[in-house]
C-alpha positions in Angstrom: 374.0 11.1 88.3 370.3 11.1 88.5 368.8 11.9 91.9 367.4 8.7 93.5 364.6 8.9 96.0 365.0 5.5 96.9 368.6 5.7 97.6 368.0 9.2 99.5 365.3 8.0 101.5 367.5 4.9 102.8 370.1 7.3 103.5 368.1 9.2 105.8 366.7 6.2 107.5 370.0 4.1 108.0 371.7 7.5 109.0 369.8 6.7 112.3 372.3 3.6 112.8 371.2 -0.2 113.7 370.7 0.3 117.7 368.5 3.5 117.1 366.7 1.5 114.6 366.5 -1.6 116.9 365.3 0.5 120.0 362.8 2.2 118.1 360.8 -0.7 116.7 360.8 -2.5 120.1 359.4 0.9 122.0 356.7 0.7 119.3 356.1 -2.5 119.3 355.9 -2.6 122.7 353.3 0.6 123.0 351.2 -1.8 120.5 350.8 -4.2 123.1 350.1 -1.8 125.9 347.0 -1.0 123.9 345.7 -4.5 124.7 347.0 -4.7 128.3 345.0 -1.4 128.8 342.2 -2.9 127.7 342.5 -5.7 130.2 343.2 -3.1 133.0 340.0 -1.1 132.1 338.0 -4.5 132.2 339.6 -5.8 135.8 339.0 -2.1 137.1 335.7 -2.4 136.2 335.0 -5.6 138.0 336.3 -4.6 141.3 334.4 -1.4 141.2 331.4 -3.8 140.4 332.4 -6.6 142.7 333.1 -4.0 145.8 329.6 -2.4 145.3 330.9 1.2 145.5 328.4 2.8 143.0 325.4 1.0 144.3 326.2 2.5 147.9 326.6 5.9 146.4 323.2 5.5 144.6 321.5 4.6 147.4 323.1 7.0 149.6 322.2 9.8 147.2 318.5 8.6 146.2 316.6 11.4 147.9 318.9 14.1 146.7 317.3 14.0 142.6 318.6 12.3 139.6 320.5 14.9 138.1 322.9 15.0 141.1 323.1 11.3 141.6 323.8 10.3 138.0 326.5 13.2 137.5 328.2 12.1 140.9 328.0 8.4 140.1 329.7 9.0 137.0 332.3 11.3 138.3 333.3 9.0 141.1 333.6 6.2 138.8 336.2 7.9 136.8 337.8 9.3 139.9 337.9 5.8 141.6 338.8 3.9 138.3 341.9 6.2 137.9 343.2 5.5 141.3 342.6 1.9 141.0 344.6 1.7 137.6 347.2 4.4 138.9 350.1 1.7 139.2 349.5 0.8 135.3 349.5 4.6 134.3 352.6 5.1 136.1 354.4 2.2 134.7 352.9 3.2 131.0 353.3 6.9 131.2 356.1 7.4 133.0 358.7 4.8 134.4 358.6 2.9 130.7 358.8 6.4 128.9 361.9 7.0 131.4 363.4 3.7 130.7 363.3 4.5 126.9 365.0 8.1 127.4 361.5 9.7 125.9 360.9 12.2 129.0 362.7 13.7 131.8 360.3 14.7 133.7 360.4 13.9 137.8 358.0 11.4 138.9 356.7 14.0 141.2 355.4 16.7 138.5 354.4 13.6 136.9 351.9 12.6 139.7 351.2 16.3 140.2 349.6 16.7 136.6 347.9 13.2 136.8 346.2 14.2 139.8 345.1 17.8 137.6 344.2 15.3 134.8 342.3 12.8 136.9 340.4 15.5 138.4 339.3 17.1 135.4 338.5 13.7 133.7 336.2 13.2 136.5 334.4 16.5 136.5 334.0 17.0 132.4 333.5 13.2 131.9 330.8 13.1 134.5 329.0 15.9 132.6 329.0 14.1 129.4 327.8 10.9 130.3 325.2 12.7 132.5 324.1 13.8 128.9 324.6 10.2 127.9 322.0 9.0 130.7 319.9 11.8 130.1 319.6 10.8 126.5 318.7 7.4 127.4 315.9 8.0 129.6 314.5 10.9 127.4 314.7 9.4 123.8 314.4 5.8 124.8 315.4 2.7 122.3 316.9 5.7 120.1 318.8 7.6 122.5 322.3 6.1 120.8 321.1 8.3 117.4 321.2 11.5 119.3 324.5 10.8 120.9 326.3 12.0 117.6 324.7 15.5 118.6 326.0 15.3 121.8 329.6 14.0 121.0 329.7 16.7 118.3 328.9 19.6 120.8 331.4 18.0 123.7 334.3 17.6 121.2 333.6 21.2 119.4 333.6 22.5 123.6 336.4 20.8 124.2 338.4 21.9 121.3 337.4 25.8 122.1 338.0 26.0 125.3 341.2 23.7 126.1 343.8 26.3 124.6 342.2 28.8 126.6 341.5 26.9 129.6 343.1 23.5 130.0 346.6 23.5 127.9 348.0 26.1 130.0 347.1 23.9 133.3 350.2 21.8 132.0 352.3 23.7 129.8 353.4 27.3 129.8 352.9 29.2 126.2 354.9 32.0 124.8 355.0 33.8 121.5 358.4 32.4 119.4 360.7 35.0 120.5 362.0 37.6 118.3 364.9 36.6 115.6 365.4 34.6 112.4 362.6 31.6 113.5 359.9 34.2 114.4 360.5 36.3 111.0 360.6 33.4 109.3 357.0 32.0 110.9 355.3 35.3 110.9 356.1 35.7 106.7 354.4 32.0 106.6 351.6 32.8 108.9 350.8 36.2 106.6 350.7 33.5 103.4 348.0 31.2 105.3 346.3 34.5 106.8 347.1 33.2 110.2 347.3 35.9 113.1 350.7 36.7 114.3 349.6 36.3 117.7 348.5 32.4 117.0 351.8 31.0 116.9 353.8 29.8 120.1 356.4 27.7 121.4 355.7 25.7 124.6 357.8 24.1 127.2 356.8 20.2 125.7 360.6 19.3 127.1 358.7 19.0 130.5 356.4 16.1 130.0 358.3 14.5 126.9 361.8 14.5 124.8 360.0 13.9 121.7 360.0 16.2 118.7 356.7 17.6 118.4 354.6 20.0 117.4 350.9 20.6 117.0 347.5 22.8 116.0 344.6 23.1 118.6 341.6 24.9 119.0 339.1 26.3 116.5 337.8 29.6 115.7 339.1 32.5 117.9 341.1 29.7 120.2 343.2 28.3 117.4 346.8 28.2 117.3 350.1 26.4 116.3 352.4 25.1 119.0 356.0 24.1 118.6 357.6 21.9 121.3 360.8 23.7 122.6 362.3 20.2 121.9 361.9 20.6 118.1 363.0 24.3 118.4 366.2 23.2 120.2 367.0 20.1 117.7 366.1 21.5 114.9 367.5 23.7 112.0 365.7 27.3 110.7 364.9 25.4 107.6 363.5 22.2 109.4 361.2 24.6 112.0 359.7 25.9 108.7 359.2 22.7 107.1 357.5 21.2 110.5 355.3 24.8 110.6 354.6 24.6 106.9 353.1 21.2 107.9 351.2 22.2 111.0 349.5 25.5 108.9 348.3 22.5 106.5 346.4 21.1 109.5 344.9 24.3 110.3 344.2 25.9 106.4 342.6 22.2 105.5 340.4 22.2 108.5 341.3 18.9 109.6 340.1 19.5 112.9 336.5 19.5 111.7 336.7 16.8 109.8 337.9 14.8 112.6 335.0 16.0 114.5 332.4 15.3 111.9 334.0 11.5 111.7 334.2 11.3 115.5 330.5 12.4 116.0 329.2 9.7 113.4 331.6 7.1 114.9 330.0 7.8 118.4 326.5 6.7 116.8 327.9 3.6 115.8 329.7 2.8 119.2 326.7 3.7 121.3 324.6 1.6 119.0 326.6 -1.5 119.9 326.9 -0.7 123.5 323.3 -0.3 123.4 323.1 -4.0 122.2 325.7 -5.4 123.9 325.3 -4.0 127.5 323.0 -6.8 129.0 325.7 -9.7 127.6 329.0 -7.6 129.1 327.0 -6.9 132.2 326.6 -10.3 133.1 330.2 -11.2 132.2 331.2 -8.6 135.0 329.1 -9.7 137.3 326.2 -6.9 136.8 322.4 -7.1 137.0 321.7 -3.9 136.1 320.5 -2.0 132.9 321.8 0.5 130.5 319.6 3.2 131.8 320.7 2.6 135.5 324.1 4.9 136.1 325.1 2.0 138.4 326.2 0.4 135.4 328.5 3.0 134.1 331.2 0.3 134.9 329.9 -1.9 132.3 329.3 0.8 130.0 332.8 2.2 129.9 334.7 -1.1 129.6 332.3 -1.5 126.4 333.1 1.8 125.0 337.2 0.9 125.8 336.7 -2.5 123.7 334.7 -0.7 120.8 337.0 2.3 120.8 340.2 -0.3 120.5 338.4 -1.9 117.7 337.9 1.3 115.9 341.0 2.5 116.6 342.1 1.7 112.8 339.6 3.9 111.2 340.4 6.9 113.2 344.1 5.9 112.7 343.5 5.8 108.8 341.8 9.3 109.4 344.7 11.0 110.6 347.2 9.2 108.2 345.6 11.0 105.5 345.4 14.5 107.6 348.7 14.0 108.3 349.9 12.8 104.4 347.8 16.2 103.4 349.6 18.3 105.6 353.2 17.0 104.8 351.8 17.9 100.8 351.0 21.4 102.0 354.1 21.9 103.6 356.1 20.6 100.2 353.7 23.0 98.2 354.3 25.9 100.2 357.5 25.8 102.0 359.3 23.6 99.2 361.8 22.2 101.7 361.8 18.5 101.3 365.2 17.7 102.6 364.4 19.9 105.7 361.0 18.1 105.9 362.8 14.7 105.8 365.2 15.5 108.4 362.8 16.7 110.7 360.6 13.6 110.3 363.5 11.2 111.0 363.6 12.8 114.5 360.5 11.4 115.1 361.9 7.9 114.5 363.4 8.0 117.8 360.1 6.9 119.4 358.1 5.5 116.0 359.5 2.8 114.3 360.1 4.2 110.7 359.9 0.7 108.8 356.9 -1.0 110.3 355.5 -3.9 108.8 352.4 -2.8 106.5 349.7 -4.4 108.6 350.7 -2.7 111.9 350.8 0.4 110.0 347.4 0.3 108.9 346.2 -1.2 112.3 348.3 1.4 114.8 350.0 4.2 113.2 348.2 7.5 113.4 351.3 8.7 110.9 352.3 7.3 107.7 355.5 5.9 108.8 358.6 7.7 108.6 360.1 5.8 105.6 356.9 6.5 103.7 356.8 10.4 104.7 360.7 10.7 103.8 360.3 8.8 100.3 357.4 11.5 99.5 359.3 14.1 100.3 362.4 12.7 98.1 360.1 12.2 95.4 359.1 15.9 95.2 362.5 17.1 95.4 363.2 14.4 92.3 360.1 16.1 90.5 360.7 19.5 91.4 364.9 19.8 91.3 364.9 23.4 90.4 362.8 24.8 93.0 364.2 22.7 95.7 365.0 25.0 98.4 366.9 22.6 100.7 
């Protein structure tokens, strides 16, 4: 009997069982609604800070300290205070809901301690970035938003370079893949892609999440491929090889730099619209400041939140293209379509594998699991003699 990719795909997805599929659909749909509610929380937080006059009072106290310190502190304080105000929402979204769906086993104390580190880093580095934004507004005048692309490119590139070295180790422990069949197989794969052996790690992703994950992070000398201990624990050797082939695809196809370029161009459009929308949104939130005044930072941040949400389908499309290209790279170089399909099905626990096409376009950062498995099965059908699984 001839191999049928559609039948094989249905068997993989249906193998999850109706209860698991229903749970994944409910979790995914709820996550999409959280995007909208997150915007509401952002607007409410900005409104509270404006109404309390927190930044006005801080600006008055710092008026004699110089603009540089005043602007950086105003931005950093807003990011800190807004994170504290929205902490109940973050706790619900990031811990309680994840726990209720079985997506994390992280104790609440550890979640809060890591959250405190994230808030501190966000306030520090976010304050520095927006200090640069306000410097552009003051130096470049009405064309400041044009130069924001360069600032964004620099900030993103610096973050990509330094994150694996300075930031990620604050949250997880990264170690070389231990000796054994997995390491031998991954070293062989790394050699074919000219990736140094010391660039493939396993990390304790189970500390924060029970999700089956792997990723590429960093650029140039800091670039690395990292596989969660959850993935290593749940996957067969062939599945680990297929997933690593996917991540190597991101690495060798330079997807990170493409994302930097698109994000930098998108930031120009975002800041242009923010410049035009600022007066109206400021009035709506009860502020009478202008965009050049950092006291109006809550207004600017709400506009950025709104525009980022509206732009997310564009970025989602970009990442879906990258994920499809990485899948194709794995199939070409590792050639384990069944192993790749088996690994993908494990991600369907937290990502509805059969979304509505419109939902996939708007919200999905990856092609649907069903679509990706179908691609793997079509590859298998087209390469029957070479299929390795």
